[in-house]
C-alpha positions as CSV (number, residue, x, y, z in Angstrom):
1,X,12.3,78.3,51.5
2,X,14.3,80.6,53.7
3,X,14.5,84.3,53.1
4,X,18.1,83.9,52.1
5,X,17.1,81.1,49.7
6,X,14.6,83.4,48.0
7,X,17.1,86.2,47.8
8,X,19.9,84.2,46.3
9,X,18.6,83.9,42.7
10,X,17.9,87.7,42.7
11,X,21.3,88.6,44.0
12,X,22.9,86.2,41.5
13,X,21.1,87.9,38.7
14,X,22.3,91.3,39.8
15,X,25.8,89.9,40.1
16,X,26.0,88.4,36.7
17,X,24.5,91.5,35.0
18,X,27.0,93.6,36.8
19,X,29.6,91.1,35.6
20,X,28.8,91.9,32.0
21,X,29.4,95.6,32.6
22,X,32.5,94.9,34.7
23,X,33.8,92.6,32.0
24,X,33.3,95.2,29.3
25,X,35.1,97.8,31.4
26,X,38.0,95.4,32.0
27,X,38.2,94.7,28.3
28,X,38.5,98.4,27.5
29,X,41.1,98.9,30.2
30,X,43.2,95.9,29.0
31,X,43.1,97.2,25.4
32,X,44.3,100.6,26.6
33,X,47.1,99.0,28.5
34,X,48.2,97.1,25.3
35,X,48.1,100.4,23.4
36,X,50.5,102.0,25.9
37,X,52.8,99.0,26.0
38,X,52.8,98.0,22.4
39,X,51.4,101.2,20.8
40,X,48.6,99.1,19.4
41,X,45.7,97.3,21.1
42,X,44.1,94.1,20.0
43,X,40.5,93.0,19.7
44,X,41.8,89.6,21.0
45,X,41.4,91.1,24.5
46,X,37.7,90.6,23.9
47,X,38.2,86.9,23.4
48,X,40.4,86.6,26.5
49,X,37.9,88.2,28.8
50,X,35.1,86.3,27.1
51,X,36.8,83.0,27.7
52,X,37.1,83.7,31.4
53,X,33.5,84.8,31.5
54,X,32.3,81.7,29.8
55,X,34.2,79.6,32.3
56,X,32.5,81.4,35.1
57,X,29.0,81.0,33.6
58,X,29.7,77.2,33.1
59,X,30.7,77.0,36.7
60,X,27.5,78.7,37.9
61,X,25.5,76.2,35.8
62,X,27.0,73.4,37.7
63,X,26.6,75.0,41.1
64,X,23.2,76.7,40.6
65,X,21.4,75.1,37.6
66,X,18.0,76.2,36.5
67,X,17.4,72.6,35.5
68,X,19.9,69.9,36.4
69,X,18.9,67.9,33.3
70,X,20.0,70.7,31.1
71,X,23.6,70.2,32.3
72,X,23.8,66.9,30.5
73,X,24.7,66.7,26.8
74,X,22.0,65.4,24.4
75,X,22.5,63.8,21.0
76,X,26.1,65.1,20.9
77,X,24.9,68.7,21.1
78,X,28.0,69.9,22.9
79,X,30.2,68.8,20.0
80,X,27.9,70.6,17.5
81,X,27.8,73.8,19.7
82,X,31.6,73.9,19.7
83,X,31.6,73.9,15.9
84,X,29.0,76.6,15.9
85,X,31.1,78.7,18.2
86,X,34.1,78.2,15.9
87,X,31.9,79.2,12.9
88,X,30.8,82.4,14.6
89,X,34.4,83.4,15.3
90,X,35.5,82.6,11.8
91,X,32.7,84.3,10.0
92,X,33.3,87.4,12.1
93,X,36.5,87.9,10.2
94,X,34.5,88.3,7.1
95,X,31.2,90.0,8.2
96,X,32.8,92.7,10.4
97,X,35.1,94.1,7.6
98,X,32.3,93.8,5.1
99,X,29.9,95.7,7.3
100,X,32.5,98.3,8.0
101,X,33.1,98.8,4.3
102,X,29.4,99.3,3.7
103,X,29.2,101.8,6.5
104,X,32.1,103.8,5.0
105,X,30.5,103.6,1.6
106,X,27.3,105.2,3.1
107,X,29.4,108.1,4.2
108,X,27.5,108.5,7.4
109,X,29.3,109.2,10.7
110,X,27.2,110.3,13.7
111,X,30.3,111.0,15.7
112,X,29.5,109.2,19.0
113,X,33.3,109.2,19.7
114,X,32.7,112.7,21.2
115,X,30.6,111.1,24.0
116,X,31.8,109.4,27.2
117,X,32.5,105.8,26.5
118,X,29.7,104.3,28.7
119,X,27.2,106.6,27.1
120,X,28.3,105.8,23.5
121,X,28.4,102.0,24.3
122,X,24.9,102.1,25.7
123,X,23.6,103.9,22.5
124,X,25.5,101.5,20.2
125,X,24.2,98.4,22.0
126,X,20.6,99.8,21.9
127,X,21.0,100.7,18.2
128,X,22.3,97.3,17.3
129,X,19.6,95.6,19.3
130,X,16.9,97.4,17.5
131,X,18.2,96.2,14.2
132,X,18.6,92.7,15.7
133,X,15.1,92.7,17.2
134,X,13.6,93.6,13.8
135,X,15.3,91.0,11.7
136,X,14.9,88.4,14.5
137,X,11.2,89.0,14.5
138,X,11.1,88.7,10.7
139,X,12.9,85.4,11.0
140,X,10.0,84.1,13.0
141,X,7.3,85.5,10.8
142,X,8.7,84.9,7.2
143,X,9.0,81.3,6.1
144,X,12.3,81.4,4.2
145,X,14.0,83.2,7.1
146,X,12.6,80.8,9.6
147,X,14.1,77.9,7.7
148,X,17.5,79.4,8.5
149,X,16.7,80.7,12.0
150,X,15.2,77.4,13.1
151,X,18.7,76.1,13.6
152,X,19.0,78.3,16.6
153,X,15.8,76.8,18.1
154,X,16.8,73.2,17.5
155,X,18.3,72.5,21.0
156,X,16.2,70.7,23.6
157,X,18.0,72.4,26.4
158,X,19.5,75.8,27.1
159,X,23.0,76.3,28.4
160,X,25.8,78.8,27.8
161,X,27.4,77.3,24.7
162,X,24.4,77.2,22.5
163,X,24.2,81.0,22.4
164,X,26.2,80.8,19.2
165,X,24.2,78.0,17.5
166,X,23.2,79.9,14.4
167,X,23.3,79.0,10.7
168,X,26.3,80.5,9.0
169,X,24.0,82.6,6.7
170,X,22.4,84.2,9.8
171,X,25.8,84.7,11.5
172,X,27.1,86.6,8.5
173,X,23.9,88.7,8.1
174,X,23.9,89.6,11.8
175,X,27.6,90.4,11.8
176,X,27.3,92.7,8.7
177,X,24.3,94.5,10.2
178,X,26.2,95.0,13.5
179,X,29.3,96.4,11.7
180,X,27.2,98.8,9.6
181,X,25.5,100.1,12.8
182,X,28.8,100.5,14.6
183,X,30.4,102.2,11.6
184,X,27.6,104.7,11.1
185,X,27.6,105.6,14.8
186,X,31.2,106.6,14.5
187,X,32.6,105.0,17.7
188,X,36.1,105.5,19.1
189,X,38.3,102.5,19.6
190,X,37.5,102.3,23.3
191,X,33.8,102.5,22.5
192,X,34.0,99.9,19.8
193,X,35.9,97.5,22.1
194,X,33.3,98.1,24.8
195,X,30.5,97.4,22.4
196,X,32.1,94.1,21.2
197,X,32.7,93.1,24.8
198,X,29.1,93.6,25.8
199,X,27.9,91.6,22.8
200,X,30.4,88.8,23.5
201,X,29.5,88.5,27.1
202,X,25.7,88.8,27.2
203,X,24.8,86.1,24.6
204,X,26.1,83.3,26.8
205,X,24.5,84.8,29.9
206,X,21.2,85.1,28.1
207,X,21.2,81.3,27.3
208,X,22.7,80.1,30.5
209,X,21.3,77.3,32.6
210,X,21.6,79.2,35.9
211,X,18.8,79.8,38.4
212,X,18.1,83.5,38.4
213,X,15.4,85.8,39.5
214,X,15.9,89.0,37.4
215,X,12.9,91.0,38.7
216,X,13.1,94.6,37.5
217,X,16.1,93.8,35.4
218,X,13.7,92.1,33.0
219,X,12.5,95.6,32.0
220,X,15.9,96.6,30.9
221,X,17.7,93.5,29.8
222,X,16.6,90.5,27.7
223,X,17.4,88.2,30.6
224,X,17.7,84.4,30.7
225,X,14.3,84.4,32.5
226,X,12.7,86.1,29.5
227,X,14.7,84.3,26.8
228,X,13.7,80.8,27.9
229,X,10.1,81.7,26.9
230,X,11.5,82.6,23.5
231,X,12.7,79.0,23.0
232,X,9.4,77.4,24.0
233,X,7.9,74.8,21.7
234,X,4.6,76.8,22.1
235,X,4.8,79.3,19.3
236,X,2.5,81.8,21.2
237,X,5.3,81.9,23.8
238,X,8.2,81.5,21.5
239,X,7.3,84.4,19.1
240,X,8.2,86.9,21.8
241,X,11.3,88.5,23.5
242,X,13.4,89.0,20.4
243,X,16.0,91.2,21.9
244,X,19.6,90.0,22.2
245,X,20.6,92.3,25.0
246,X,17.8,94.7,26.0
247,X,14.1,94.1,26.4
248,X,13.2,97.8,25.7
249,X,12.5,97.3,22.0
250,X,10.2,94.3,22.7
251,X,8.3,96.4,25.2
252,X,7.9,99.2,22.6
253,X,7.0,96.8,19.7
254,X,4.6,94.7,21.7
255,X,6.6,91.4,21.7
256,X,7.5,91.5,25.4
257,X,6.4,88.4,27.3
258,X,6.9,88.1,31.1
259,X,4.6,85.7,32.9
260,X,4.6,85.6,36.6
261,X,6.0,82.0,36.8
262,X,9.3,80.7,35.6
263,X,9.5,78.9,32.3
264,X,8.0,75.4,33.0
265,X,8.0,74.1,29.4
266,X,10.2,72.5,26.9
267,X,12.5,74.0,24.2
268,X,12.8,73.1,20.6
269,X,10.7,73.3,17.4
270,X,7.2,72.3,18.3
271,X,6.0,71.2,14.9
272,X,9.3,69.4,14.1
273,X,10.2,67.0,16.9
274,X,12.3,65.0,14.4
275,X,14.9,67.7,13.7
276,X,18.6,67.4,12.8
277,X,21.1,67.4,15.7
278,X,24.6,67.3,14.0
279,X,26.5,70.4,12.9
280,X,26.6,69.6,9.2
281,X,23.0,68.4,9.2
282,X,21.9,71.7,10.7
283,X,23.8,73.7,8.2
284,X,21.9,71.8,5.4
285,X,18.5,72.4,7.0
286,X,17.3,75.4,4.9
287,X,18.2,73.5,1.7
288,X,16.4,70.3,2.8
289,X,13.4,71.9,4.3
290,X,10.8,70.0,2.2
291,X,12.2,66.7,3.2
292,X,12.4,67.7,6.8
293,X,8.8,68.9,6.7
294,X,7.7,65.6,5.3
295,X,9.5,63.7,8.0
296,X,7.5,65.6,10.5
297,X,4.2,65.5,8.6
298,X,2.1,64.3,11.5
299,X,2.9,67.4,13.6
300,X,3.7,69.9,10.8
301,X,0.2,69.6,9.2
302,X,-1.7,69.1,12.5
303,X,-4.4,71.8,13.1
304,X,-3.7,74.5,15.6
305,X,-5.2,73.7,19.0
306,X,-8.2,75.9,19.9
307,X,-7.3,79.0,21.8
308,X,-8.6,79.2,25.4
């Protein structure tokens, strides 16, 4: 491979991570503009910028795929993922106000609004990601929580749209936790919009099917290179890299996993190869776990392979 060929994935990774920061900055600027013109901004600007970002990521997946096979729909997963995206957007209308009300009830306000917006957004993203990392790890280690979280690990491929493939119960919980964190931190409107934009933009990047070489960025962000290992059917590999945006907490908590090679394996739920694929089936998964376990008895009850 030419020197240019080796550099391209690294430069691409730098560009898309800069794109998240640039997109969040653009979102805040557009909201300010709306406030001047209409005397009121709108969180819809987050959705507008996010839609453009998703289109850009989808285009990169076609031009520079990590795996070409991952660009092809499997078992109708694209349809299911569209429904999951709609569910995420709809439940946000409930979880965000609920979390905000809980934060106000707590009576805590750390007053980050006094800080420059980039500094406050960095703190808020890190604070949210700590909470996310902790409950994400619990979802892998506690059986009842895994029955819900397994929905997110059901895809046999990774691409931008399955970033929002979560059971509705988990979406509500995560949304409430995020809103409580944001409320307690006491963000200004600009800071809140910036925080929401980073969250909306990074999830799709983290799951994208784009060939990247993130290098040192792995030690700051929970990059696609790291997150693919998290979706491995090998639980020793999959029970790692829990961060949604940053890898800092994984490094501090001992769950950081960064092999020298790129992810070569398969994604999914290793002990349950016969797993639901449809949207409604996946929403029923936690309530039909015993039947699902019995359907996969040969692999579910198989002994663990000896460690090397």
